[in-house]
N, C-alpha and C positions, 0 to 999 in steps of 0.2 A: 504494500500499499504506500502511496507516495502523493504528496501535494504536487499538483500540475503547476509548474512555475510560469508557464505561459498564461494561465487563467487568472493569476493574481492581479487584482486591481490595486494600483499604487496611486496615492495622492500627490506624490512628488516624483521627479526623475531620479536616477541613481545618484547624480552629482548633487542634488539638492537634499538627499537623504542623509548625507554624511554628518555625523555629530548630533542628530536629532533622535529624540526617543521614538519608539515604535509602539503604535496601537494596532493590534491584530483584530480584525472583525470576523466573526464566525457565525454563519447564517443558520437558519433553522432547517428542519426536515422539508424535503421536497422543494427546496429553493436553490438560490445560486449566489455566487460572488457579488452580483449586482445589487441585491437586496439591501444589505446595510451600508453599502457605499454611499447610498443617498442621504445618510446621516451626516456626511462630512460637514455641510454648512452649519449644523448645530453644535459641532465639537470645537474645542479650542484648536488654535493653530500650531501650537507647539510640536505635537507629535506628527510624524508621517503615518498616514493610514495605510494598512495592507489588508484587502479584503480577500479571504481564501475561498476556494471552492472546495466543498467536501469531496472525499475520494470516491463515494459510492454512488453510482447512477441509479436513480429509482424508477426510471421510465418517463418521469416528467421533470423532475429537478435532481437534487443531490443530497445525500444524507452522510452523517458522521458515523452512525451505528444503527443497527436494527431497532425498531421501537420496543419499548418495554412489553408491550402487548404480546410480542413474538417470544418472549422469554427473558427474564433478567440475565442469565447467563450469556446469552447472545449479544445483548446489549452491552454488557460489561466488557466482553472480549473485543467486540467491534470498537468500543470507545478507547480500549487500550491500544489497539491497533492505529486508530486515528491519532491518538496522543503521540505515539512513536513517529507517525508521519509528520505532524506538526513540528515536534522537536528536531526532527532531522531537517526539516525546511528552515528552521530558525538557525540551525548550525550552518546552513548554506548562505543565508541572507543577512544574519546579524551575529556573526561569530565574536565580535568585539565586546559583547557584554553590555551593550547599551540597554538602557531602561526599556522594559517591554511590558505594556499593559494589555489587557484582554477585554473584549467586548463582544458578547454573543447573545443571541435571541433564541429562546425556546431550546431545541437541541443543541444549538451552538452555545447557549448559556450553561448547558450542562457540561459541554466540553471545556468552557473556561474554567469551571471548578475542577473537572478532572485534570487539567493541565496544571493548576495549583497543587493538587494532590500529589502529582508525579514528581514536579520540579518546583517546589515552594520557593526556593531561593532565586529562581530564574525570573520571576514576575513581579512587578511592583504592585499591581492591583488587579481586580477584575470586576466587570459589570455583567450581571447576568439578569437579562430581561425575560421574564416569563420562563425562566429557566429552573433547574432542580438538581438536586444531588443523586446520583445513581446509588443503588444500594450496595451494601458489602464493604468489608474491608479491602484495602489494597496491599499488595506485597511491599515489603521494605518499611522504611520509617517516614514515609512522605507525609501521612496523616498526622503523626506525632510532631514532626517538625513543623508542619503548617499550624498546628495548634500553639507552638512555641512562638512562631513569627507573627501569627495573626495579621495577615496583610489586609489592607482595605478592600471590602467587597461591597458593591451596591447590588442589592437584590430587589427588583421592582416586579410587581405582579398586579393584575386586575381581579376585583372581586367577582366578575362575570366570565372568568376564563373558564372554560368547559373542556378545554384540550388537555391540560395538565391534570393527571388524576389527583385526587384529594391525598391519597397515600403518599405521592411524590412531594406535594406541598408540605405536608406534616413532617416528613422525613428531612426535608431541607430546612424547616423552622427548627427542628431539634438539633440538627448538625452544624449548620453555619455559625451560630453564636459562639460555639466553643472552638472553632477552627479559624476564626476570621475577626477582623474588626468590622463588624457588620453594620451597614446602612440599609436597613429594610424599609421599603415603601410599598404601601398598599393603595391602589387607585380605585375608587368607588366607581362602579358601572363600566369598568374597562374590561373588555373581552381579551381574547389572545392576540394582543396588539401592543403598540406603543402609542401613547398619546402625547400631545404638545406639552402638557404639564410634566409628564414623565421625562420627556427629552430635556426640558429645562432643568430638572433635577440632575439628570445624567451629566449634562454639560458642567453644571456647578461642581458635581463630584470629581469629574475628570480634571476640571480646572484646578481644584484644590490639591490633587495628588501632585500635579506639575509645580504648583506654587511651593509644595512642601520641599 
């Protein structure tokens, strides 16, 4: 499994990316790299944006891992392979250790958290919009180290989101506070989407990370 370098959407040319922090955008299930790239005008100018295409073609869009409805083990194995692919991509494009943030929606939001769990020292912060924590423990000491570092995590979700199962929401509510410096936001009447109010909150959160 590999991230397609040719499919990555960048907000700046290679020459203009030097010395700038990187913000990696991770789209949701059945979508593509163009989805979150449209958030660029809402986000601070400090980071270079890189919007990735998930490795698995679904017949309509792309996915990072099989849906939980197909079995938790399949989801976790798929997410693990996708995590490997993203870290390999980072080794290719950002080997100098520049600050890397994560912003994902839905399944991409789950991947942002998975990346923190695998390599907590590699990422400065994560934004998970309508995302969730996948079940189970992970091999190694990633979860324990993440709890020690407690990086900033923005988790936003809507009260009318019927796509993410209640069990996934509850698992995330139980897990994130003890593994991150959590900024949890709940938006009344919001379905499985992102609102203007939420985007303003995300922009403020991201801006604060770079100000720090």
